[in-house]
C-alpha positions in Angstrom: 120.3 85.4 133.5 121.7 88.8 132.4 119.8 92.1 132.8 118.6 92.2 129.1 117.2 88.7 129.3 115.4 89.5 132.6 113.8 92.6 131.1 112.8 90.7 128.0 111.2 88.0 130.1 109.3 90.5 132.1 107.9 92.1 128.9 106.9 88.8 127.6 105.2 87.8 130.9 103.4 91.2 131.0 102.3 90.9 127.4 100.9 87.4 128.0 99.0 88.6 131.1 97.5 91.5 129.1 96.4 89.1 126.3 94.8 86.8 128.9 93.0 89.8 130.4 91.6 90.9 127.0 90.4 87.4 126.2 88.7 87.2 129.6 86.9 90.5 129.1 85.8 89.5 125.6 84.4 86.1 126.8 82.7 87.8 129.8 81.1 90.4 127.5 79.9 87.7 125.0 78.4 85.7 127.9 76.6 88.7 129.4 75.2 89.6 126.0 73.6 86.2 125.7 72.1 85.8 129.2 75.1 84.3 130.9 75.8 81.6 128.3 77.1 81.5 124.8 74.6 80.7 122.1 74.2 77.0 121.3 76.1 77.0 118.0 79.3 75.3 117.0 81.1 78.7 117.4 80.1 81.9 119.1 78.4 84.4 116.8 79.2 88.0 117.3 76.7 90.5 116.1 78.3 93.8 115.1 76.3 97.0 114.9 75.2 98.1 111.5 77.5 100.7 109.8 76.5 103.2 107.2 78.9 103.2 104.4 78.8 106.4 102.2 78.0 105.8 98.6 80.9 105.6 96.2 80.5 107.5 93.0 82.1 105.3 90.4 81.4 107.6 87.5 84.8 108.0 85.8 86.2 111.5 85.7 86.6 113.2 82.3 89.2 115.8 81.1 88.9 118.0 78.1 91.4 120.4 76.4 90.8 123.2 73.9 93.4 121.9 71.6 95.0 118.5 71.1 98.4 119.6 69.9 100.9 122.4 70.5 104.5 123.3 70.9 106.6 123.3 74.1 105.5 126.4 76.1 102.1 126.7 74.4 99.1 127.4 76.6 96.3 124.8 76.8 93.0 125.2 78.6 92.0 122.1 80.6 88.5 121.4 81.9 87.1 118.4 83.8 84.1 116.9 85.4 82.9 114.1 87.7 85.4 114.7 90.5 84.3 115.1 94.1 82.9 118.5 94.9 85.4 121.0 96.1 88.4 118.6 96.0 91.8 119.7 95.0 92.8 118.6 91.5 96.3 118.1 90.2 97.0 118.3 86.4 100.1 116.7 84.8 101.6 116.6 81.4 103.2 113.2 81.3 104.9 113.1 84.8 105.2 116.9 85.1 102.8 118.6 87.5 101.7 121.7 85.7 98.6 123.0 87.6 96.4 122.6 90.7 92.8 123.8 90.9 89.8 123.1 93.0 86.6 121.4 91.7 83.4 123.4 92.1 80.3 122.2 94.0 79.4 119.9 91.1 82.8 118.3 90.9 84.0 120.1 87.8 86.5 122.8 86.8 86.8 124.8 83.6 89.5 126.5 81.6 92.5 126.0 83.8 95.5 127.3 81.8 98.5 125.0 81.7 101.8 125.4 79.8 103.4 122.5 78.0 106.7 122.1 80.0 110.2 122.9 78.7 111.1 119.4 79.9 110.0 118.1 76.4 112.3 120.5 74.4 115.0 117.9 73.7 112.7 115.1 72.6 112.0 114.3 68.9 108.7 115.8 67.7 105.9 115.0 67.2 105.7 113.5 70.7 102.5 112.0 72.2 101.9 112.6 75.9 99.0 112.4 78.2 97.4 115.2 80.1 96.0 113.8 83.3 94.0 115.5 86.1 93.6 113.6 89.4 91.5 114.3 92.5 93.5 114.3 95.7 90.6 113.0 97.8 88.6 110.9 95.4 91.7 109.5 93.6 89.6 109.8 90.5 91.5 110.8 87.4 90.7 111.6 83.8 93.1 111.9 80.9 93.3 113.0 77.3 96.0 112.6 74.7 98.1 115.6 73.5 100.7 115.8 70.8 103.7 118.1 71.3 104.6 119.5 67.9 107.9 120.8 66.6 
């Protein structure tokens, strides 16, 4: 047997011994939890402690703009609600990140100024895009259509 094979065999033997030890500890723990014997069921039942799961707010986020169309470079005010309180929000026009903001204590933000990116200059107008704002922690997002005019 060469040196690599010997080392590999030692690792496998050690791993199997560790797995056997873990199984022994688990069975011993189960036995001691049930007065020295496993419950008389077809299979052992393990009772896990109860866990408190935080409520999930499934209210969809909403995004609003002060205008639904404008030229490349125009300023648009974006507002949103129903995000997580104080989470960071990213706003995109299409796939272009145009602003970041932080939601207030109620999960909203108001009048964040964004500019329609120069990226859209070469495209034929009118062009329909989506303004999307997404919460970094909640992964909630809201969107609204926008038309880039000539």
